[in-house]
N, C-alpha and C positions, 0 to 999 in steps of 0.2 A: 735800121730795123725797127719795126713798130708792131707790138702785139696788143690787141684789144682783148682783155680777159673777161669781158662781161657783155656778151652779145646774145640776143634772143632770136631764135629761128624756129619756124614751125613748118609742118607739112603744108603744101600749097592750099589744100581745101580748108584746113583749119585757119591758116593765116588770113584767108579772105574774110572770116568772121571775127577772129580774135583781135586783129590789129585795130579795126574800127571800134570794137567794143572797149578795148583797153584805152584807146585814145580818148574816147568820150568820157570814160570814168576818171582818167587822170588829167584831162584837159590839156593834153600835149599832142602836138602835131608829129606824126611819125616820120622818120627820115628814110625808112625802107618799107616795103610792103610785108616784111617778115618772112619771105621765102628765102631758101638757100640761094637761088639764082640771083635774085635782086640784091641780096646782102653781099654776095661776093662781087657782084658788079660794082656796087657802091664802095666796097673796100678797095677795089682796084683804083677807083677814082680818087679815093681819100688817102691812098698811099699806105694802107694797112697790109702788113705781110701775112700775119696769122691772127686767128681769133680763137677764143674759147667759146664754143657754142653751148649755151645753157639750156637744159631741159628743166621744166617745172611741172610737177604733178600736184594738183590741188585736191585730189581725192584718190581713194584706193583704186578705183576702176581705171584711172588714167596711167598708173605707174608703168605697166608693161609696155603699152603703146608708146608712151613718151620715151622710154628708154631704148626700145628697139629702133624708133625713128632716129633719135639723136645719135645712137651708135652707128647708124647706117650712113651718116654724113661725114664720118671720120675721114680725113685726108691729110696731105702734107700741109694744108693751110688751116684745117679745122681740128682743134682738140675738143672733142665733145665731153661734156660733164652730164651725168645722169641725174636722176632725182628719186625721191622717196616720198610716200605719204606716211609720216611717222606713226599715225594711229591706226594704220591698217592691221588687220588681224594676221596678215601674212608678211609683216614688215621684214622679218629676218630672212624669209625666202627671197624677198625683193632685194635685200642687201646682197645675198648670194648672187642674184642675177646681175646686179651692178658689178660685182667682182668678175663674174663669168664673161660679161660683155667687154671687159678690159678698160673700164673707166678709171681715170686717175683721181676722180673725185665726183662730188654731187653738188647740186644747187638746192637749197631749201629756202622757202619763202614763208616765214611764220605768219604774216598777215593774210596772204592768199589761202594758206592751208589751215589757218586758225589754230595754231598750237604755240605753246610757250616752249622755247628751246631748252629752258632749265627744268622742264618736267622730268622727274626722275624715271618715269616710265620709258623714257627715250634713252636712258643711259646704256642699255645693252647694245643699241644701235651704234652709239658713239664708240663704245668699247671695241666693237668689231671693226669699225672703220679705222680706228686708231691702230689696231693690230695689223690691219692690211696696208697701212701707210697711205690711205686715201685722204683727200682733203675735203673740206666742206666750204662752199661759198654760201654764206648766209645773207639774205637781204637783211640789212641792219638799220634800225631807226624807224622813223615814221614812214607811212606810205600815203601819198595824197589821195589814193583811191579808197583808203580805209581810215578815215579821220577819227574813228571812235575806238580803234584798237591800237595797242602798242606792245604787242608780243615780242617784237624784235629789239627791244630796248638793249642798249649796251650792257646793262647790269645782268640781263638774262644770258646774253652770249658770253659774258665774262665768267659766269658760273660754269658753263660748259668747258671753257678753256682751263679753268682752275682744276676741275675734276678730271680732265683728260689732257694733261700737259704735253703729251706727244701727238695730239690730234692737231693737224694743221687747219687753221680756221682763217678764212678770208671774210672779214666784216665789210660788206659793200658800202659804198657811198661815204668813203673816208671814215668808216667805223660806225656810222649811224646817221641816216638822213634827218637833218634838222635836230640832232641830239645835242649839239653844242658841247659844253664842258663835260657832259656825262661821258663822252668818249675818253677823254684823258683821265678822268676820275676812275673809271672802271677798268680800263685796259692797262693801267700802270703796272709794270712788272711782269706782264704776261708775254713770254717769249714766243708763244705759239700763235699769237694774233697777228695777222696781216690785214692790210686795208687796201681797197681799190678806189680809184678816182671816178667811179661810175656816176655820171651826171652831177659831179660836185658843183658844177656851175649853178645848179638850182638847189642843191642840198644845203649849202652853207654860204654865208657872206664871206667876202674876201678876207677879212681879219681873222675869222675862224679857220679858214683854209690854211692861212699862214701859220696859225697856232698849232694846228694838227700836224702840218708838215714839219714844224720845228720839234714837235714832241716825238714823232716816230723815227726810228732808224730807217734810213732811206732804203735799206735792204728789205724792208717789210711793206713797201708801197708798190702796188701794181697799177699800170695804166689800164683804164677801162672807160667805156662810154655809157653803157646801158642801152646801146643801140637796140631798137630804133628810136629811143627816147632822147638821145643826144648824138652828136657827131664828133669825130676825133678833133676837128678844127676847133670846136668850142672848148673842149677840155684842154687841148694843147695851148690855146691862147692863155689859159690860166696858169698852166705849168711854166710858160715862158715869163710870167710876171713874178715868179718865185725865185728866191736866191739859191738856185741849185747849181752845183758845179757840173761840168760836162760828165764826169764820172757818175754823179748821183742821177743825172737825167737818164743816162744809159741804163742804170739799174731799174729805174721806174718804167722806162719805155719798153724794155724787153728782157733784160738780163734776169731780173727777179722772177719773171714768169717762166722763163726757160729753166731756171734752177729749181723752182718749186714743183714744177710738173715732172721733173726727173728724179727728185729725192725719193 
């Protein structure tokens, strides 16, 4: 069993424009065209059984359309996660829509949406998500398309985790793309922080990957690619170089994802 917990998908017409634009900004060749049909076809080829399909809203006007689209692709193979624009005037109504649409969680990208996760104005949002048992997948760390901002620093995400200890937080890219020792320094002692392996092949050198894996409880690590920006084979090749037991590898590849989404 293999579950990829970090996959980006778009409506067909949006994918036609979004994937080339994002590819040019990040200087990364995409592995899918971003549509549901092509993504599932590639997942079949790559041996992926299930995915978490992530919606991302970067402004208030996008939220409803992003959430209704991503909710519509829910299936036995796709667990959709919605999104919010934290500074929307209607953000609490949007939270209610997330709940009504049956999402188990949301994806937030501080760099794309230009917000600091630790901004106390967002605390009512976190409080409601915590109360409802929803999780948040945060883009964590730097983003190659936004070299001049660092809103998603581990220190900012750690503030959220400390203030909302029952809020389930997945810090993507092994806790922070290119964040190095900041990851361990800031997440120490935070039981509600999970990390995913999304494009870890580019996010960290191998010695740092080993250090992060040694630091985190294996029950807190989720397999992910950041598709279409990486492929399962690329990230699996790194996992196979780590000193993981069969049991630990099963936790990372699918058991943690199954447990987290059901809690």
